[in-house]
C-alpha atoms as an extended CHARMM CRD file, in Angstrom:
* protein
*
       252  EXT
         1         1  UNK       CA              8.2190000000       -9.9500000000       -8.2990000000  PROA      1               0.0000000000
         2         2  UNK       CA              8.7240000000       -6.2720000000       -7.5020000000  PROA      2               0.0000000000
         3         3  UNK       CA              7.2340000000       -6.7720000000       -4.0440000000  PROA      3               0.0000000000
         4         4  UNK       CA              9.6160000000       -9.6710000000       -3.4110000000  PROA      4               0.0000000000
         5         5  UNK       CA             12.6560000000       -7.6510000000       -4.4930000000  PROA      5               0.0000000000
         6         6  UNK       CA             11.7090000000       -4.6270000000       -2.4030000000  PROA      6               0.0000000000
         7         7  UNK       CA             11.4990000000       -6.8250000000        0.6870000000  PROA      7               0.0000000000
         8         8  UNK       CA             15.1710000000       -7.7460000000        0.2900000000  PROA      8               0.0000000000
         9         9  UNK       CA             18.2820000000       -5.8040000000        1.2440000000  PROA      9               0.0000000000
        10        10  UNK       CA             19.8280000000       -3.4740000000       -1.3230000000  PROA      10              0.0000000000
        11        11  UNK       CA             22.6740000000       -5.9390000000       -1.9020000000  PROA      11              0.0000000000
        12        12  UNK       CA             20.3570000000       -8.9100000000       -2.4750000000  PROA      12              0.0000000000
        13        13  UNK       CA             18.1440000000       -6.8380000000       -4.7690000000  PROA      13              0.0000000000
        14        14  UNK       CA             21.1720000000       -5.7350000000       -6.8080000000  PROA      14              0.0000000000
        15        15  UNK       CA             22.4350000000       -9.3050000000       -7.1080000000  PROA      15              0.0000000000
        16        16  UNK       CA             19.0180000000      -10.5810000000       -8.2220000000  PROA      16              0.0000000000
        17        17  UNK       CA             18.3700000000       -7.8680000000      -10.8060000000  PROA      17              0.0000000000
        18        18  UNK       CA             21.8630000000       -7.3630000000      -12.2100000000  PROA      18              0.0000000000
        19        19  UNK       CA             22.7130000000      -11.0650000000      -11.9930000000  PROA      19              0.0000000000
        20        20  UNK       CA             19.4660000000      -11.9900000000      -13.7100000000  PROA      20              0.0000000000
        21        21  UNK       CA             20.0890000000       -9.5750000000      -16.5950000000  PROA      21              0.0000000000
        22        22  UNK       CA             23.6820000000      -10.7740000000      -16.8870000000  PROA      22              0.0000000000
        23        23  UNK       CA             22.5160000000      -14.3940000000      -17.1420000000  PROA      23              0.0000000000
        24        24  UNK       CA             19.8110000000      -13.4370000000      -19.6370000000  PROA      24              0.0000000000
        25        25  UNK       CA             22.2940000000      -11.5560000000      -21.7970000000  PROA      25              0.0000000000
        26        26  UNK       CA             24.7780000000      -14.4350000000      -21.8540000000  PROA      26              0.0000000000
        27        27  UNK       CA             22.0090000000      -16.9610000000      -22.5340000000  PROA      27              0.0000000000
        28        28  UNK       CA             20.5990000000      -14.9790000000      -25.4410000000  PROA      28              0.0000000000
        29        29  UNK       CA             24.0790000000      -14.5980000000      -26.8830000000  PROA      29              0.0000000000
        30        30  UNK       CA             24.6390000000      -18.3480000000      -26.6000000000  PROA      30              0.0000000000
        31        31  UNK       CA             21.3610000000      -19.0320000000      -28.3930000000  PROA      31              0.0000000000
        32        32  UNK       CA             22.2510000000      -16.6570000000      -31.2430000000  PROA      32              0.0000000000
        33        33  UNK       CA             25.6810000000      -18.2460000000      -31.7090000000  PROA      33              0.0000000000
        34        34  UNK       CA             24.4780000000      -21.8200000000      -31.2230000000  PROA      34              0.0000000000
        35        35  UNK       CA             21.5050000000      -21.7770000000      -33.5880000000  PROA      35              0.0000000000
        36        36  UNK       CA             22.6160000000      -19.3770000000      -36.3100000000  PROA      36              0.0000000000
        37        37  UNK       CA             23.3860000000      -21.1580000000      -39.5520000000  PROA      37              0.0000000000
        38        38  UNK       CA             25.9400000000      -20.0700000000      -42.1130000000  PROA      38              0.0000000000
        39        39  UNK       CA             23.3700000000      -18.0090000000      -43.9980000000  PROA      39              0.0000000000
        40        40  UNK       CA             22.4260000000      -16.0570000000      -40.8950000000  PROA      40              0.0000000000
        41        41  UNK       CA             26.0720000000      -15.5660000000      -39.9760000000  PROA      41              0.0000000000
        42        42  UNK       CA             26.6940000000      -14.0080000000      -43.3850000000  PROA      42              0.0000000000
        43        43  UNK       CA             23.6500000000      -11.7890000000      -42.8600000000  PROA      43              0.0000000000
        44        44  UNK       CA             24.8920000000      -10.7330000000      -39.4430000000  PROA      44              0.0000000000
        45        45  UNK       CA             28.2560000000       -9.8180000000      -40.9590000000  PROA      45              0.0000000000
        46        46  UNK       CA             26.5410000000       -7.0800000000      -42.9410000000  PROA      46              0.0000000000
        47        47  UNK       CA             25.2760000000       -5.3250000000      -39.8270000000  PROA      47              0.0000000000
        48        48  UNK       CA             27.0700000000       -2.1150000000      -38.9090000000  PROA      48              0.0000000000
        49        49  UNK       CA             28.5520000000       -2.2350000000      -35.3700000000  PROA      49              0.0000000000
        50        50  UNK       CA             27.8970000000        1.5130000000      -34.7490000000  PROA      50              0.0000000000
        51        51  UNK       CA             24.1720000000        0.7470000000      -34.9320000000  PROA      51              0.0000000000
        52        52  UNK       CA             24.5460000000       -1.1400000000      -31.6490000000  PROA      52              0.0000000000
        53        53  UNK       CA             25.8740000000        1.9960000000      -29.9810000000  PROA      53              0.0000000000
        54        54  UNK       CA             22.8930000000        3.9360000000      -31.3290000000  PROA      54              0.0000000000
        55        55  UNK       CA             20.4830000000        1.3170000000      -30.0010000000  PROA      55              0.0000000000
        56        56  UNK       CA             22.1490000000        1.4260000000      -26.5940000000  PROA      56              0.0000000000
        57        57  UNK       CA             22.0720000000        5.2270000000      -26.5620000000  PROA      57              0.0000000000
        58        58  UNK       CA             18.3480000000        5.2110000000      -27.3030000000  PROA      58              0.0000000000
        59        59  UNK       CA             17.7600000000        2.6240000000      -24.6150000000  PROA      59              0.0000000000
        60        60  UNK       CA             19.7430000000        4.6410000000      -22.0550000000  PROA      60              0.0000000000
        61        61  UNK       CA             17.7280000000        7.7540000000      -22.9130000000  PROA      61              0.0000000000
        62        62  UNK       CA             14.4660000000        5.8680000000      -22.4050000000  PROA      62              0.0000000000
        63        63  UNK       CA             15.6450000000        4.5500000000      -19.0390000000  PROA      63              0.0000000000
        64        64  UNK       CA             16.7860000000        8.0420000000      -18.0210000000  PROA      64              0.0000000000
        65        65  UNK       CA             13.3010000000        9.4130000000      -18.6760000000  PROA      65              0.0000000000
        66        66  UNK       CA             11.7270000000        6.6240000000      -16.6090000000  PROA      66              0.0000000000
        67        67  UNK       CA             14.1990000000        7.1150000000      -13.7540000000  PROA      67              0.0000000000
        68        68  UNK       CA             13.5270000000       10.8690000000      -13.7940000000  PROA      68              0.0000000000
        69        69  UNK       CA              9.8050000000       10.2170000000      -13.3880000000  PROA      69              0.0000000000
        70        70  UNK       CA             10.3740000000        7.6610000000      -10.6350000000  PROA      70              0.0000000000
        71        71  UNK       CA             12.7320000000        9.9510000000       -8.7130000000  PROA      71              0.0000000000
        72        72  UNK       CA             10.1800000000       12.7580000000       -8.9540000000  PROA      72              0.0000000000
        73        73  UNK       CA              7.6240000000       10.5120000000       -7.2360000000  PROA      73              0.0000000000
        74        74  UNK       CA             10.1050000000        9.7640000000       -4.4750000000  PROA      74              0.0000000000
        75        75  UNK       CA             10.7730000000       13.4490000000       -3.9220000000  PROA      75              0.0000000000
        76        76  UNK       CA              7.0340000000       14.1450000000       -3.8750000000  PROA      76              0.0000000000
        77        77  UNK       CA              6.5410000000       11.4210000000       -1.2560000000  PROA      77              0.0000000000
        78        78  UNK       CA              9.2250000000       12.8780000000        1.0460000000  PROA      78              0.0000000000
        79        79  UNK       CA              7.9140000000       16.4140000000        0.6390000000  PROA      79              0.0000000000
        80        80  UNK       CA              4.3430000000       15.3010000000        1.2960000000  PROA      80              0.0000000000
        81        81  UNK       CA              5.3140000000       13.4690000000        4.4930000000  PROA      81              0.0000000000
        82        82  UNK       CA              7.2760000000       16.4830000000        5.7660000000  PROA      82              0.0000000000
        83        83  UNK       CA              4.4220000000       18.8400000000        4.8760000000  PROA      83              0.0000000000
        84        84  UNK       CA              1.8750000000       16.5900000000        6.5740000000  PROA      84              0.0000000000
        85        85  UNK       CA              4.0040000000       16.3480000000        9.7200000000  PROA      85              0.0000000000
        86        86  UNK       CA              4.4210000000       20.1270000000        9.8110000000  PROA      86              0.0000000000
        87        87  UNK       CA              0.6690000000       20.6830000000        9.3880000000  PROA      87              0.0000000000
        88        88  UNK       CA             -0.0900000000       18.1940000000       12.1780000000  PROA      88              0.0000000000
        89        89  UNK       CA              2.3820000000       20.0110000000       14.4170000000  PROA      89              0.0000000000
        90        90  UNK       CA              0.5640000000       23.2970000000       13.7200000000  PROA      90              0.0000000000
        91        91  UNK       CA             -2.7520000000       21.5860000000       14.4430000000  PROA      91              0.0000000000
        92        92  UNK       CA             -1.4690000000       20.3940000000       17.8250000000  PROA      92              0.0000000000
        93        93  UNK       CA             -0.2060000000       23.8450000000       18.7000000000  PROA      93              0.0000000000
        94        94  UNK       CA             -3.3650000000       25.6120000000       17.5430000000  PROA      94              0.0000000000
        95        95  UNK       CA             -5.4650000000       24.7250000000       20.5990000000  PROA      95              0.0000000000
        96        96  UNK       CA             -4.6250000000       24.1290000000       24.2370000000  PROA      96              0.0000000000
        97        97  UNK       CA             -4.7070000000       20.4460000000       25.1260000000  PROA      97              0.0000000000
        98        98  UNK       CA             -6.3280000000       21.0250000000       28.5150000000  PROA      98              0.0000000000
        99        99  UNK       CA             -9.1480000000       23.1580000000       27.1050000000  PROA      99              0.0000000000
       100       100  UNK       CA             -9.7730000000       21.1400000000       23.9440000000  PROA      100             0.0000000000
       101       101  UNK       CA             -8.8440000000       17.4920000000       24.6240000000  PROA      101             0.0000000000
       102       102  UNK       CA            -11.2620000000       16.2930000000       21.9240000000  PROA      102             0.0000000000
       103       103  UNK       CA             -9.2170000000       18.0500000000       19.2390000000  PROA      103             0.0000000000
       104       104  UNK       CA             -5.9680000000       16.5270000000       20.4260000000  PROA      104             0.0000000000
       105       105  UNK       CA             -7.5880000000       13.1130000000       20.7320000000  PROA      105             0.0000000000
       106       106  UNK       CA             -8.8180000000       13.3590000000       17.1170000000  PROA      106             0.0000000000
       107       107  UNK       CA             -5.3150000000       14.2300000000       15.9270000000  PROA      107             0.0000000000
       108       108  UNK       CA             -3.8670000000       11.3230000000       17.9140000000  PROA      108             0.0000000000
       109       109  UNK       CA             -6.3780000000        8.9630000000       16.3110000000  PROA      109             0.0000000000
       110       110  UNK       CA             -5.4690000000       10.1850000000       12.8270000000  PROA      110             0.0000000000
       111       111  UNK       CA             -1.7420000000        9.8070000000       13.4820000000  PROA      111             0.0000000000
       112       112  UNK       CA             -2.2950000000        6.2940000000       14.8270000000  PROA      112             0.0000000000
       113       113  UNK       CA             -4.3030000000        5.2560000000       11.7460000000  PROA      113             0.0000000000
       114       114  UNK       CA             -1.7050000000        6.7140000000        9.3770000000  PROA      114             0.0000000000
       115       115  UNK       CA              1.3530000000        5.2420000000       11.0790000000  PROA      115             0.0000000000
       116       116  UNK       CA             -0.0100000000        1.8240000000       12.0100000000  PROA      116             0.0000000000
       117       117  UNK       CA             -2.4420000000        1.1200000000        9.1800000000  PROA      117             0.0000000000
       118       118  UNK       CA             -2.1900000000        3.3920000000        6.1820000000  PROA      118             0.0000000000
       119       119  UNK       CA              1.5890000000        3.1230000000        5.9400000000  PROA      119             0.0000000000
       120       120  UNK       CA              1.2500000000       -0.6270000000        5.4800000000  PROA      120             0.0000000000
       121       121  UNK       CA             -1.5950000000       -0.1880000000        2.9970000000  PROA      121             0.0000000000
       122       122  UNK       CA              0.4510000000        2.2410000000        0.8880000000  PROA      122             0.0000000000
       123       123  UNK       CA              2.9740000000       -0.4850000000        0.2380000000  PROA      123             0.0000000000
       124       124  UNK       CA              0.2300000000       -2.2090000000       -1.7340000000  PROA      124             0.0000000000
       125       125  UNK       CA             -0.8650000000        1.0260000000       -3.3800000000  PROA      125             0.0000000000
       126       126  UNK       CA             -4.1790000000        1.3030000000       -1.4770000000  PROA      126             0.0000000000
       127       127  UNK       CA             -5.6980000000        3.8350000000        0.9030000000  PROA      127             0.0000000000
       128       128  UNK       CA             -6.7600000000        3.2370000000        4.4890000000  PROA      128             0.0000000000
       129       129  UNK       CA            -10.4590000000        3.9330000000        4.9920000000  PROA      129             0.0000000000
       130       130  UNK       CA             -9.8940000000        4.3140000000        8.7310000000  PROA      130             0.0000000000
       131       131  UNK       CA             -7.2970000000        7.0530000000        8.1900000000  PROA      131             0.0000000000
       132       132  UNK       CA             -9.7440000000        8.7420000000        5.8200000000  PROA      132             0.0000000000
       133       133  UNK       CA            -12.4940000000        8.5590000000        8.4490000000  PROA      133             0.0000000000
       134       134  UNK       CA            -10.1510000000        9.9410000000       11.1180000000  PROA      134             0.0000000000
       135       135  UNK       CA             -9.2810000000       12.8920000000        8.8890000000  PROA      135             0.0000000000
       136       136  UNK       CA            -12.9680000000       13.4640000000        8.1440000000  PROA      136             0.0000000000
       137       137  UNK       CA            -13.6780000000       13.5480000000       11.8880000000  PROA      137             0.0000000000
       138       138  UNK       CA            -10.9060000000       16.1210000000       12.2790000000  PROA      138             0.0000000000
       139       139  UNK       CA            -12.4900000000       18.2650000000        9.5620000000  PROA      139             0.0000000000
       140       140  UNK       CA            -15.9310000000       18.0370000000       11.1480000000  PROA      140             0.0000000000
       141       141  UNK       CA            -14.5090000000       19.1680000000       14.4710000000  PROA      141             0.0000000000
       142       142  UNK       CA            -12.9090000000       22.1780000000       12.8000000000  PROA      142             0.0000000000
       143       143  UNK       CA            -16.1750000000       22.9640000000       11.0200000000  PROA      143             0.0000000000
       144       144  UNK       CA            -18.8530000000       22.4260000000       13.6630000000  PROA      144             0.0000000000
       145       145  UNK       CA            -17.3180000000       21.0670000000       16.8550000000  PROA      145             0.0000000000
       146       146  UNK       CA            -15.1640000000       22.5570000000       19.5720000000  PROA      146             0.0000000000
       147       147  UNK       CA            -17.5590000000       25.0760000000       21.1320000000  PROA      147             0.0000000000
       148       148  UNK       CA            -16.0180000000       28.2460000000       22.4790000000  PROA      148             0.0000000000
       149       149  UNK       CA            -13.4250000000       28.8690000000       19.7430000000  PROA      149             0.0000000000
       150       150  UNK       CA            -13.5590000000       32.0740000000       17.7060000000  PROA      150             0.0000000000
       151       151  UNK       CA            -14.4130000000       32.2100000000       13.9690000000  PROA      151             0.0000000000
       152       152  UNK       CA            -10.8150000000       33.1810000000       13.2690000000  PROA      152             0.0000000000
       153       153  UNK       CA             -9.5040000000       30.1230000000       15.1290000000  PROA      153             0.0000000000
       154       154  UNK       CA            -11.9780000000       27.9450000000       13.2580000000  PROA      154             0.0000000000
       155       155  UNK       CA            -10.7180000000       29.2690000000        9.9060000000  PROA      155             0.0000000000
       156       156  UNK       CA             -7.1450000000       28.5640000000       10.9730000000  PROA      156             0.0000000000
       157       157  UNK       CA             -8.0590000000       25.0200000000       11.9530000000  PROA      157             0.0000000000
       158       158  UNK       CA             -9.7600000000       24.4660000000        8.6040000000  PROA      158             0.0000000000
       159       159  UNK       CA             -6.6900000000       25.7530000000        6.7670000000  PROA      159             0.0000000000
       160       160  UNK       CA             -4.4940000000       23.3550000000        8.7210000000  PROA      160             0.0000000000
       161       161  UNK       CA             -6.8320000000       20.4120000000        8.0380000000  PROA      161             0.0000000000
       162       162  UNK       CA             -6.8490000000       21.2790000000        4.3260000000  PROA      162             0.0000000000
       163       163  UNK       CA             -3.0370000000       21.2480000000        4.3450000000  PROA      163             0.0000000000
       164       164  UNK       CA             -3.0250000000       17.8550000000        6.0760000000  PROA      164             0.0000000000
       165       165  UNK       CA             -5.4820000000       16.5420000000        3.5030000000  PROA      165             0.0000000000
       166       166  UNK       CA             -3.5460000000       17.8390000000        0.4730000000  PROA      166             0.0000000000
       167       167  UNK       CA             -0.2720000000       16.4770000000        1.8660000000  PROA      167             0.0000000000
       168       168  UNK       CA             -1.8990000000       13.0970000000        2.4520000000  PROA      168             0.0000000000
       169       169  UNK       CA             -3.2200000000       13.0620000000       -1.1060000000  PROA      169             0.0000000000
       170       170  UNK       CA              0.2700000000       13.7810000000       -2.4270000000  PROA      170             0.0000000000
       171       171  UNK       CA              1.6690000000       10.9510000000       -0.3170000000  PROA      171             0.0000000000
       172       172  UNK       CA             -0.9960000000        8.5280000000       -1.5170000000  PROA      172             0.0000000000
       173       173  UNK       CA             -0.5030000000        9.5690000000       -5.1430000000  PROA      173             0.0000000000
       174       174  UNK       CA              3.2240000000        8.8990000000       -4.9120000000  PROA      174             0.0000000000
       175       175  UNK       CA              2.6230000000        5.4830000000       -3.3410000000  PROA      175             0.0000000000
       176       176  UNK       CA              0.2050000000        4.3890000000       -6.0890000000  PROA      176             0.0000000000
       177       177  UNK       CA              2.0980000000        5.8390000000       -9.0580000000  PROA      177             0.0000000000
       178       178  UNK       CA              4.3920000000        3.1610000000      -10.5060000000  PROA      178             0.0000000000
       179       179  UNK       CA              5.9910000000        2.4370000000      -13.8580000000  PROA      179             0.0000000000
       180       180  UNK       CA              3.1800000000        1.2310000000      -16.1870000000  PROA      180             0.0000000000
       181       181  UNK       CA              3.3210000000       -2.2670000000      -17.6340000000  PROA      181             0.0000000000
       182       182  UNK       CA              3.4880000000       -0.8040000000      -21.1610000000  PROA      182             0.0000000000
       183       183  UNK       CA              6.6550000000        1.1030000000      -20.2660000000  PROA      183             0.0000000000
       184       184  UNK       CA              8.2070000000       -2.0060000000      -18.7280000000  PROA      184             0.0000000000
       185       185  UNK       CA              7.3380000000       -3.9620000000      -21.8920000000  PROA      185             0.0000000000
       186       186  UNK       CA              9.0020000000       -1.2940000000      -24.0570000000  PROA      186             0.0000000000
       187       187  UNK       CA             12.1280000000       -1.3430000000      -21.8730000000  PROA      187             0.0000000000
       188       188  UNK       CA             12.3470000000       -5.1390000000      -21.9700000000  PROA      188             0.0000000000
       189       189  UNK       CA             11.9050000000       -5.2740000000      -25.7520000000  PROA      189             0.0000000000
       190       190  UNK       CA             14.5190000000       -2.5500000000      -26.2360000000  PROA      190             0.0000000000
       191       191  UNK       CA             16.9520000000       -4.3540000000      -23.9400000000  PROA      191             0.0000000000
       192       192  UNK       CA             16.5050000000       -7.6960000000      -25.7230000000  PROA      192             0.0000000000
       193       193  UNK       CA             16.8890000000       -6.1140000000      -29.1690000000  PROA      193             0.0000000000
       194       194  UNK       CA             20.0810000000       -4.3810000000      -28.0570000000  PROA      194             0.0000000000
       195       195  UNK       CA             21.5430000000       -7.5920000000      -26.6160000000  PROA      195             0.0000000000
       196       196  UNK       CA             20.5290000000       -9.5810000000      -29.7080000000  PROA      196             0.0000000000
       197       197  UNK       CA             22.1770000000       -7.0600000000      -32.0250000000  PROA      197             0.0000000000
       198       198  UNK       CA             25.3970000000       -7.2020000000      -30.0110000000  PROA      198             0.0000000000
       199       199  UNK       CA             25.3900000000      -11.0180000000      -30.1440000000  PROA      199             0.0000000000
       200       200  UNK       CA             24.6070000000      -11.1080000000      -33.8750000000  PROA      200             0.0000000000
       201       201  UNK       CA             27.3380000000       -8.6630000000      -34.8760000000  PROA      201             0.0000000000
       202       202  UNK       CA             29.9880000000      -10.6880000000      -33.0280000000  PROA      202             0.0000000000
       203       203  UNK       CA             28.5370000000      -14.1430000000      -33.6760000000  PROA      203             0.0000000000
       204       204  UNK       CA             31.6410000000      -15.2470000000      -35.6360000000  PROA      204             0.0000000000
       205       205  UNK       CA             33.8450000000      -14.2820000000      -32.6950000000  PROA      205             0.0000000000
       206       206  UNK       CA             32.2210000000      -15.9060000000      -29.6260000000  PROA      206             0.0000000000
       207       207  UNK       CA             34.7460000000      -14.6260000000      -27.0150000000  PROA      207             0.0000000000
       208       208  UNK       CA             34.0750000000      -11.0270000000      -28.0380000000  PROA      208             0.0000000000
       209       209  UNK       CA             30.3410000000      -11.6970000000      -28.1590000000  PROA      209             0.0000000000
       210       210  UNK       CA             30.2990000000      -13.0940000000      -24.6200000000  PROA      210             0.0000000000
       211       211  UNK       CA             32.4420000000      -10.2580000000      -23.2400000000  PROA      211             0.0000000000
       212       212  UNK       CA             30.1530000000       -7.6350000000      -24.7350000000  PROA      212             0.0000000000
       213       213  UNK       CA             27.0920000000       -9.5890000000      -23.6120000000  PROA      213             0.0000000000
       214       214  UNK       CA             28.4060000000       -9.5510000000      -20.0480000000  PROA      214             0.0000000000
       215       215  UNK       CA             29.0280000000       -5.8120000000      -20.2230000000  PROA      215             0.0000000000
       216       216  UNK       CA             25.6150000000       -5.1070000000      -21.7420000000  PROA      216             0.0000000000
       217       217  UNK       CA             23.9300000000       -7.3540000000      -19.1720000000  PROA      217             0.0000000000
       218       218  UNK       CA             25.5500000000       -5.5610000000      -16.2400000000  PROA      218             0.0000000000
       219       219  UNK       CA             24.8040000000       -2.1040000000      -17.6320000000  PROA      219             0.0000000000
       220       220  UNK       CA             21.1650000000       -2.9160000000      -18.4190000000  PROA      220             0.0000000000
       221       221  UNK       CA             20.7960000000       -4.7470000000      -15.1070000000  PROA      221             0.0000000000
       222       222  UNK       CA             22.1130000000       -1.6950000000      -13.2560000000  PROA      222             0.0000000000
       223       223  UNK       CA             19.5520000000        0.4850000000      -15.0250000000  PROA      223             0.0000000000
       224       224  UNK       CA             16.6930000000       -1.8610000000      -14.1810000000  PROA      224             0.0000000000
       225       225  UNK       CA             17.9260000000       -2.0760000000      -10.5830000000  PROA      225             0.0000000000
       226       226  UNK       CA             17.7280000000        1.7100000000      -10.3170000000  PROA      226             0.0000000000
       227       227  UNK       CA             14.1100000000        1.6790000000      -11.4980000000  PROA      227             0.0000000000
       228       228  UNK       CA             13.0000000000       -1.2510000000       -9.3210000000  PROA      228             0.0000000000
       229       229  UNK       CA             14.6660000000        0.0970000000       -6.1560000000  PROA      229             0.0000000000
       230       230  UNK       CA             13.1150000000        3.5690000000       -6.4890000000  PROA      230             0.0000000000
       231       231  UNK       CA              9.7610000000        2.8400000000       -8.1560000000  PROA      231             0.0000000000
       232       232  UNK       CA              7.9160000000        2.3810000000       -4.8380000000  PROA      232             0.0000000000
       233       233  UNK       CA              8.7510000000        5.2380000000       -2.4170000000  PROA      233             0.0000000000
       234       234  UNK       CA              7.3170000000        3.3750000000        0.5900000000  PROA      234             0.0000000000
       235       235  UNK       CA              8.9170000000       -0.0110000000       -0.1560000000  PROA      235             0.0000000000
       236       236  UNK       CA             12.4320000000       -1.3250000000        0.1010000000  PROA      236             0.0000000000
       237       237  UNK       CA             15.5390000000       -0.3680000000        2.0900000000  PROA      237             0.0000000000
       238       238  UNK       CA             15.3200000000        3.2790000000        0.9930000000  PROA      238             0.0000000000
       239       239  UNK       CA             11.6080000000        3.6740000000        1.7790000000  PROA      239             0.0000000000
       240       240  UNK       CA             10.2970000000        7.0230000000        2.9720000000  PROA      240             0.0000000000
       241       241  UNK       CA              9.9960000000        6.8770000000        6.7620000000  PROA      241             0.0000000000
       242       242  UNK       CA              6.8780000000        7.6780000000        8.7590000000  PROA      242             0.0000000000
       243       243  UNK       CA              9.0430000000        8.9920000000       11.6030000000  PROA      243             0.0000000000
       244       244  UNK       CA              8.2240000000       12.6960000000       11.0070000000  PROA      244             0.0000000000
       245       245  UNK       CA              4.5510000000       11.8980000000       11.6380000000  PROA      245             0.0000000000
       246       246  UNK       CA              5.0370000000        9.1460000000       14.2340000000  PROA      246             0.0000000000
       247       247  UNK       CA              7.2270000000       11.4140000000       16.3920000000  PROA      247             0.0000000000
       248       248  UNK       CA              4.2480000000       13.7470000000       16.8760000000  PROA      248             0.0000000000
       249       249  UNK       CA              2.3460000000       11.0660000000       18.7890000000  PROA      249             0.0000000000
       250       250  UNK       CA              4.1190000000       12.0690000000       21.9910000000  PROA      250             0.0000000000
       251       251  UNK       CA              2.6790000000       15.5600000000       21.6700000000  PROA      251             0.0000000000
       252       252  UNK       CA             -0.9120000000       14.3830000000       21.4200000000  PROA      252             0.0000000000
């Protein structure tokens, strides 16, 4: 479902998520009003309305913590891509292309595997073995290949390769780190309890119950939309671009 939503435009995603929660909220409210007998209605009357505000406040706090974690992953993804692009730029500038074409060819191969293969794989949370192999080849060249370079140049190349590797790992970590199913279950249960409480408290006054249900549905839907649209840094309309790395291909 998340994959489907992230393949839509921001507007369509918002309509699906917020509209779905709005419909769910109104439906649950209708069920509470429709199937609550007189005994339950009297029981609902004893509920304190301020408790609903407390439930909503707790739910909002939980969502805020999840959003904070998700946004951190997005920031990490952007920083990792920029760091990787910068390291690749340093790698290209480290050795003359005419004297060491093998080095530049290895960098070009790595960039090609990252941009054209691994970027697609990251959208499914997996790593590209070919990009890994290309990076390994780059490391082996820095370690044992490229005859004629000085020990100091070799150390510099190794440092650059290590930076590329660590940046790639950060990018891959951000792509695979998503909101756990247990957290989603807790958010859904909290949302349903909050909506149910709102419906129960106002069950004797259906117009008020439906108005509040609509408001709760839109608010909760907006929160869920924020999580869904930012949970996968390399998916959706706001996905992190591979342009900083792809633009280096011309220099290889």
